[in-house]
C-alpha positions in Angstrom: 15.3 44.0 -10.0 18.5 41.9 -9.5 19.6 41.4 -5.9 22.7 43.6 -6.3 20.6 46.5 -7.5 18.2 46.1 -4.6 21.0 46.1 -2.0 22.6 49.1 -3.8 19.4 51.1 -3.5 19.0 50.2 0.2 22.6 51.1 1.0 22.4 54.4 -0.8 19.1 55.2 0.9 20.5 54.4 4.4 23.6 56.5 3.7 21.6 59.5 2.5 19.3 59.1 5.6 22.1 59.2 8.1 24.0 62.0 6.3 20.9 64.2 6.2 19.2 63.1 9.4 21.2 65.2 11.8 20.6 65.9 15.5 20.2 69.6 16.2 21.4 71.1 19.5 20.5 74.8 19.8 21.3 77.2 22.6 19.6 80.6 22.5 20.5 83.6 24.7 18.6 86.9 24.6 20.0 89.8 26.5 17.8 92.8 27.5 19.0 96.4 28.3 18.6 95.8 32.0 21.1 92.9 31.7 18.5 90.3 32.3 17.9 87.6 29.7 16.1 84.6 28.3 17.9 81.3 28.0 16.8 78.2 26.1 18.4 74.9 25.2 16.8 72.7 22.6 17.6 69.2 21.4 15.8 68.4 18.1 16.0 64.8 17.0 13.0 65.1 14.7 14.8 63.9 11.5 15.8 60.7 13.2 12.4 60.2 14.9 10.5 60.7 11.6 12.8 58.3 9.9 12.2 55.6 12.5 15.9 55.2 13.0 17.0 55.6 16.6 20.3 53.9 16.6 21.9 56.9 18.2 19.2 57.7 20.7 20.7 59.6 23.7 20.4 58.1 27.2 17.4 58.7 29.3 19.3 61.2 31.4 19.8 63.4 28.3 16.2 63.0 27.1 15.0 64.0 30.6 17.2 67.1 30.8 14.3 69.6 30.4 12.6 68.3 33.6 15.9 68.0 35.4 16.8 71.6 34.7 13.3 72.8 35.6 13.5 71.0 39.0 16.9 72.4 39.7 16.3 76.1 38.9 12.6 76.7 39.5 13.1 77.8 43.1 16.2 79.9 42.4 15.4 83.6 43.2 15.6 85.6 40.0 14.8 82.7 37.7 11.2 82.9 36.3 9.0 81.7 33.5 10.5 78.2 33.4 9.1 76.1 30.5 9.8 72.7 29.2 9.0 70.6 26.2 9.5 66.8 26.0 7.8 65.5 22.9 9.0 62.0 22.1 6.9 61.7 19.0 8.5 64.8 17.4 11.9 64.1 19.0 11.9 67.6 20.6 13.3 68.3 24.0 13.6 71.9 25.3 13.9 74.0 28.5 13.8 77.8 28.7 13.7 80.4 31.5 14.2 84.1 32.2 17.1 85.2 34.4 17.4 88.5 36.3 21.1 88.9 35.6 24.2 86.8 35.0 24.8 86.4 38.8 21.4 84.7 39.0 22.2 82.5 36.1 25.4 81.5 37.9 23.3 80.5 40.9 21.1 78.4 38.7 24.2 76.6 37.3 25.5 76.0 40.7 22.2 74.4 41.6 22.6 72.1 38.6 26.2 71.4 39.4 25.1 70.0 42.7 23.4 67.2 40.7 25.1 64.5 38.5 25.6 66.8 35.4 29.3 67.4 35.9 29.7 69.4 32.6 27.8 72.4 34.1 30.2 75.3 34.6 29.7 78.3 37.0 30.6 81.7 35.4 29.2 80.4 32.1 28.4 83.9 30.9 28.8 87.5 31.9 26.6 90.4 30.8 27.9 94.0 30.9 26.4 97.3 29.7 27.7 96.9 26.2 29.5 93.5 26.4 28.5 89.9 26.6 30.9 87.0 27.1 30.4 83.2 27.1 32.9 80.7 28.4 34.4 78.0 26.2 33.3 74.7 27.6 34.5 72.7 24.6 37.3 71.0 26.5 34.9 69.9 29.3 32.5 68.5 26.7 35.3 66.6 25.1 36.6 65.3 28.4 33.1 64.0 29.5 32.5 62.3 26.2 36.0 60.7 26.0 35.6 59.4 29.5 32.6 57.2 28.3 33.7 53.8 27.1 32.3 52.8 23.7 30.4 56.1 23.4 28.3 56.0 20.2 29.2 59.7 19.8 32.8 58.6 19.0 31.9 55.8 16.6 31.4 55.7 12.8 28.3 54.5 10.9 28.9 53.5 7.3 32.0 55.6 7.1 30.3 58.7 8.6 31.4 59.9 12.1 28.4 60.2 14.4 29.8 63.4 16.0 29.8 65.1 12.6 26.0 64.5 12.3 25.3 66.5 15.5 24.9 70.2 14.7 25.5 72.6 17.5 24.3 76.2 17.2 24.4 79.1 19.7 22.3 82.2 19.0 23.0 85.4 21.0 20.6 88.3 20.7 21.8 91.6 22.1 19.8 94.7 23.0 21.7 96.9 20.5 23.5 96.5 17.2 26.5 94.2 17.4 29.7 96.2 17.0 32.4 93.5 17.3 32.7 89.8 17.8 35.9 88.3 19.3 37.5 85.0 20.5 35.6 82.7 18.1 36.3 82.4 14.4 33.0 80.7 13.8 30.9 83.5 15.4 29.3 85.7 12.8 26.7 88.5 12.7 23.5 87.4 11.1 21.2 89.4 8.8 19.7 90.8 12.0 22.3 93.4 13.3 21.6 92.4 16.9 22.2 88.7 16.5 25.3 86.6 16.5 25.4 82.9 15.6 28.0 80.2 16.2 27.6 77.1 14.1 29.6 73.9 14.5 29.3 70.2 14.8 30.1 68.0 17.9 33.0 66.7 15.8 34.4 70.3 15.5 34.1 70.8 19.3 35.8 67.5 20.0 38.6 68.6 17.7 39.1 71.9 19.6 36.6 74.4 18.2 35.7 77.0 20.8 32.1 77.3 22.2 33.0 80.7 23.8 32.7 84.2 22.4 32.9 87.9 23.3 30.3 90.2 21.8 30.4 94.0 22.0 27.3 96.0 21.3 
């Protein structure tokens, strides 16, 4: 095979790899009738890990976030069933826990805010009898990333913006059928009538897309 053709194949393969090998960040919130809930945050870098390409590997602080969260919230009254996953081979990092109510969740966030993770926001969510609201922290995320000099999240790779390869999803499961979704054009009801999903990319959020929502059920 001529050298030009070999290089062309390599370039096309690398381009396809980075376009399809996205990082997945998923937040899942399940609300129960008594206003308690389950919360989980998952970072899935499996596609990049399996490809052997780790050019955009997050910092150790980010990769260690499951244990950081566990250590911060495990002794908060009303927070139970704290679980973590840190699987470097699969590129999977996750933390989950049960919270008694949104006030307890706020206490847990305050505990985290006392650490070095400045993006954590008190009053992140509020649970009512038939209403759930989640605060838009997009501007804070953008501010934190833009403060970092030479952040790989703001760079391009072979013409593709790295932030566009990071998919961000929020899944909200309510105790009753969802009646109305407000304050987020990207928030949609799924096939399950009790679930709302918000899908975007980090690029969308940096460009002003909201991460907040109001769900009535």
